[in-house]
C-alpha positions as CSV (number, residue, x, y, z in Angstrom):
1,M,-10.0,-24.1,-63.9
2,N,-12.3,-21.8,-62.1
3,V,-12.6,-24.4,-59.2
4,A,-8.8,-24.9,-59.0
5,D,-8.2,-21.1,-58.7
6,N,-11.0,-20.7,-56.1
7,I,-9.2,-23.4,-53.9
8,W,-5.9,-21.8,-54.3
9,N,-7.3,-18.4,-53.4
10,K,-8.9,-19.9,-50.2
11,L,-5.7,-21.6,-49.3
12,T,-3.6,-18.4,-49.8
13,R,-6.1,-16.6,-47.5
14,V,-5.8,-19.3,-44.8
15,V,-2.0,-19.3,-45.0
16,L,-1.9,-15.5,-44.8
17,F,-4.2,-15.6,-41.8
18,L,-2.1,-18.2,-40.1
19,L,1.2,-16.3,-40.8
20,L,-0.5,-13.1,-39.4
21,F,-1.7,-15.1,-36.3
22,A,1.9,-16.6,-35.8
23,V,3.4,-13.2,-36.1
24,L,1.0,-11.7,-33.5
25,L,1.5,-14.6,-31.2
26,G,5.3,-14.1,-31.5
27,I,5.1,-10.5,-30.6
28,G,2.8,-11.2,-27.7
29,R,5.2,-13.8,-26.4
30,W,8.2,-11.4,-26.9
31,Y,6.4,-8.7,-24.9
32,L,4.9,-10.9,-22.1
33,P,8.0,-10.7,-19.8
34,L,8.0,-6.8,-20.2
35,I,4.3,-6.7,-19.4
36,Q,4.7,-9.0,-16.3
37,E,7.7,-6.9,-15.1
38,N,5.7,-3.6,-15.6
39,A,2.9,-5.2,-13.5
40,R,5.3,-6.1,-10.7
41,K,6.8,-2.7,-10.7
42,R,3.4,-1.0,-10.6
43,K,2.4,-3.0,-7.6
44,E,5.8,-2.0,-6.0
45,I,5.1,1.8,-6.7
46,D,1.6,1.4,-5.3
47,R,3.0,-0.2,-2.0
48,L,5.7,2.5,-1.8
49,D,3.1,5.3,-2.3
50,A,0.9,3.8,0.5
51,M,3.9,3.7,2.7
52,L,4.8,7.3,1.8
53,Q,1.3,8.4,2.6
54,K,1.5,6.7,6.0
55,E,4.9,8.3,6.7
56,K,3.6,11.8,5.8
57,E,0.7,11.3,8.2
58,T,3.2,10.3,11.0
59,K,5.3,13.4,10.1
60,K,2.3,15.6,10.5
61,Q,1.3,14.0,13.8
62,L,4.8,14.4,15.2
63,G,5.0,18.1,13.9
64,D,1.7,18.8,15.6
65,A,3.0,17.3,18.9
66,I,6.2,19.3,18.7
67,N,4.2,22.4,18.1
68,A,1.9,21.7,21.0
69,L,5.0,21.4,23.4
70,Q,6.1,25.0,22.4
71,D,3.4,26.1,25.0
72,S,4.6,26.0,28.6
73,K,1.1,25.1,30.0
74,A,1.0,22.2,27.7
75,V,4.4,21.0,28.9
76,E,3.3,21.4,32.5
77,R,0.1,19.4,31.8
78,L,2.1,16.7,30.1
79,I,4.5,16.3,33.0
80,R,1.7,16.2,35.5
81,E,-0.1,13.5,33.5
82,K,2.6,11.3,32.5
83,L,5.1,11.6,35.3
84,G,2.7,12.3,38.1
85,Y,4.4,15.4,39.3
86,A,2.7,18.0,41.5
87,K,3.3,21.5,42.7
88,P,4.2,21.9,46.4
89,G,1.1,21.5,48.5
90,E,-0.9,19.6,45.9
91,T,-2.0,16.0,46.3
92,V,-1.8,13.5,43.4
93,V,-4.5,11.0,43.2
94,R,-4.1,8.1,40.9
95,F,-7.0,6.0,39.7
96,E,-6.3,2.5,38.6
97,D,-8.5,0.0,36.6
98,P,-10.2,-2.5,38.9
99,I,-8.6,-6.0,39.0
100,T,-11.0,-8.6,37.6
101,N,-10.8,-12.3,37.8
102,S,-10.0,-13.8,34.5
103,A,-11.8,-17.0,33.4
104,A,-9.7,-20.0,34.3
105,P,-8.7,-22.2,31.4
106,R,-10.4,-25.6,31.2
């Protein structure tokens, strides 16, 4: 009888282990879609955070440009450089990049 009891004890342990494994597998399968959705949303949050940081940098640059234009000398310099304006009696000299021959396609 000792041998029969020993076999039943081992079989009981194996069955309990398999039941525990099945329960854990079921829980994992149940939560897998939630885990995948969480990963997708985390990637989206990271992408939006990067975009937000880029927009903050753009905002800072534009704010600096607006503050720089508060000075009348800066506005005058900008008009002279971008539009080519000059005061009466001044001569505007424009420098252009030299024209080079591009390689002909073969």
